[in-house]
C-alpha positions as CSV (number, residue, x, y, z in Angstrom):
1,X,104.2,75.6,135.2
2,X,104.7,76.9,131.8
3,X,108.1,76.9,130.7
4,X,107.7,80.4,129.4
5,X,109.0,82.8,131.5
6,X,107.0,85.6,130.2
7,X,103.5,87.0,131.5
8,X,100.4,86.4,129.0
9,X,100.8,90.6,129.1
10,X,104.9,90.1,128.1
11,X,103.8,87.5,125.3
12,X,100.6,89.8,123.7
13,X,103.4,92.9,123.7
14,X,106.2,90.7,121.7
15,X,103.4,89.7,119.7
16,X,101.8,92.9,118.9
17,X,105.7,94.3,118.4
18,X,106.5,91.3,115.7
19,X,103.8,92.3,113.7
20,X,104.1,96.2,114.0
21,X,106.7,96.3,111.0
22,X,103.9,94.8,108.6
23,X,100.8,96.2,110.3
24,X,102.1,100.0,109.9
25,X,103.6,99.3,106.3
26,X,100.1,98.3,105.2
27,X,99.1,101.5,106.5
28,X,101.0,103.0,104.8
29,X,100.8,101.8,101.7
30,X,97.0,101.7,102.2
31,X,96.5,105.9,102.7
32,X,99.3,106.6,100.2
33,X,96.5,104.6,97.4
34,X,93.8,106.4,99.0
35,X,94.9,109.7,98.5
36,X,96.2,109.3,95.4
37,X,93.2,107.7,94.1
38,X,91.3,110.9,95.4
39,X,93.2,113.2,93.3
40,X,95.6,114.5,96.2
41,X,99.6,114.8,96.5
42,X,101.9,112.8,98.6
43,X,104.7,113.6,100.9
44,X,107.3,111.0,100.9
45,X,111.1,110.6,101.6
46,X,112.6,108.4,99.0
47,X,116.6,107.6,99.5
48,X,118.3,111.1,100.8
49,X,115.1,113.1,99.0
50,X,111.1,114.4,100.0
51,X,109.0,114.5,97.1
52,X,105.8,115.7,96.5
53,X,104.0,112.6,94.2
54,X,101.2,113.6,92.3
55,X,98.4,111.4,90.9
56,X,99.5,111.5,87.5
57,X,103.0,110.0,89.1
58,X,104.8,113.4,88.6
59,X,107.7,113.6,91.4
60,X,108.6,117.4,92.4
61,X,111.8,117.3,94.6
62,X,111.2,119.2,98.0
63,X,114.1,118.9,100.0
64,X,117.1,116.6,100.0
65,X,118.3,114.8,103.4
66,X,120.2,112.5,104.9
67,X,119.5,109.3,103.7
68,X,118.7,106.4,105.8
69,X,120.5,104.3,107.7
70,X,120.4,100.8,107.7
71,X,118.8,99.2,110.9
72,X,118.5,95.5,111.9
73,X,115.1,93.8,112.8
74,X,115.2,92.9,116.7
75,X,117.9,95.5,117.5
76,X,117.8,97.4,120.7
77,X,118.7,100.8,121.5
78,X,119.0,102.7,124.3
79,X,117.2,106.5,124.5
80,X,119.0,108.6,126.9
């Protein structure tokens, strides 16, 4: 008998969850680069502001927003 109390499905879910942050960051970075290289502008949030970024590097402020709050990896949150 295995010493790991998680089922193989639970273990696979944990593997996927642990790799999600890096995978999503890579996907967004690639999409951003492809859009800019195609001559399109992209919309990004940066430290409490939303900007439109153009292929030549110019940025246009669209709106100020509440800055992101820091988060801790592995933190559990209860949704009501």
